[in-house]
N, C-alpha and C positions, 0 to 999 in steps of 0.2 A: 893636783888641782891648783889652779892659779889663784892669786889674790882676788882677782875680779870675780871668779866663780865663788870663792868663799864669801865675798861681800854679797853677791846676789842671793845665795842661800840664806845667809843671815838676815838680809833685808826681808825676804819672804817669810821667814819664821817670826820676825818681830812684827811685821805687818799683820800676820795672822793672829799672833798672841795679843796684839794691841786691840783686836776686835773685842776682847773680853772687857777691859776697863772702859773703853769708849762706849760700847753698847750698854753695859751695866750702869755707867755713870750717867748717860743720857736718860735711861729708863728711870733711874732714881731721881734725877733732876726734874723730870716731867711728872712722874707718877707719885713721887714721895714713897712713904711706907706702904701705900696701896699696891706697889709692885710685888710685895712679898706675898706668896700664896696663902700663908696662914693668917694674914691680917684682913679678915673680912670686915671687922668693925673699924671705924675711924680711930686713928691714934691721936694722942694729945698734940696740940699745935707745936709745942717746943720740941717734941721728939721728931715730928715730921720735918720741922725746920732744920734740925741738926742732921737728919738723914739726907736731906736735899743738899746741904752744905758739903757733907762728906762725899756725896755723889758727884758734886762739882769738882772736888779734889781728885777723885778717881778719874773723871773725864780728862782733867788736866794732865794727870800722869800718863794716861794712854796717848794723848795728843803729843806730849813731850817726847815719848818714845818714837812716835811716828815722825816728828820733826827731825829726828836724828837719821832717818833713813837715807837721804841723799848722800851724806858723807859719814856713813855709819862707822867706818874704821877710825874716824877722827874725833869721835865723841865719847871717849872712854870715861872722862870725869862725869859727864852728864849721865851716862849709863850707870855708873857705880852709885851715884847719888840717888837716881830714881830707883835702882834696884834695892838699895838700902832702905828707902822709904817703903817700898812694897814689901820687902822682907819683914820689916818692923811691924807693918800692918798684919802680916801673916802670923807673927808671934803673938800679937794681941788677939787675933782670931783663935789661935790655938789655946791661949789662956782661957778664953771664953768657953771653948769646947771642954776643957778640963773642968772648969767650974760648973758650967750649966748643962753639959751633955751635948749630944749630936745635934747640930743646927740644921741638918737637912742636906740633900744632895747638892743644891746650888752653892751653898756656903762651903761644903767640902771641896767642890771643884775650885772655888776661889782659893781655899787653903793650899791645894795642890799647885795652883798657878803661882801663889805668893812664896811658898817655901821650897819649891822644886824648880818649876819652869823658869821663873825670873832669875834666880841665881845661875842657872845653867846658861841662859841667854847672856848674862853678864860675863861669865867665863868665856863663852864663845866669842863675844865682842872683843875681849882682850886678846884672844888668840888671832882673830882676824886683823886686829890692829897691828899685832906683832908681825904677822905674815906680810901685811902691806908695807911696813917699815923695812923689812928685809928685802923686798922687791925693789925698793928705791935705789 
């Protein structure tokens, strides 16, 4: 497989995976804590405000991954930084799971994306970068 083909497959995977933080970030930004199925009652304003803020960060992370797509093989530092931030968020979510129990299917999906998919995408980006450099 050529470097161009590797880049194309990685771009597709990152574009698809990026749908998760972008859509969840937008939903949280617009709906606040009301987007969570178990929150039928209104939540305190401070909690909703913090939830919307974190949703904005999630949206920004997803967009930053997408902004890397055109030259994905040249954005290793950005990828590693974003991947570290996402992974750290996953560790925090895992901590909450251990302390408070199972948060539900949506949050477990997030945990899977944060602790498994994102690190694998970062490793893949590094490999694609290496292959691209060797082709030059």
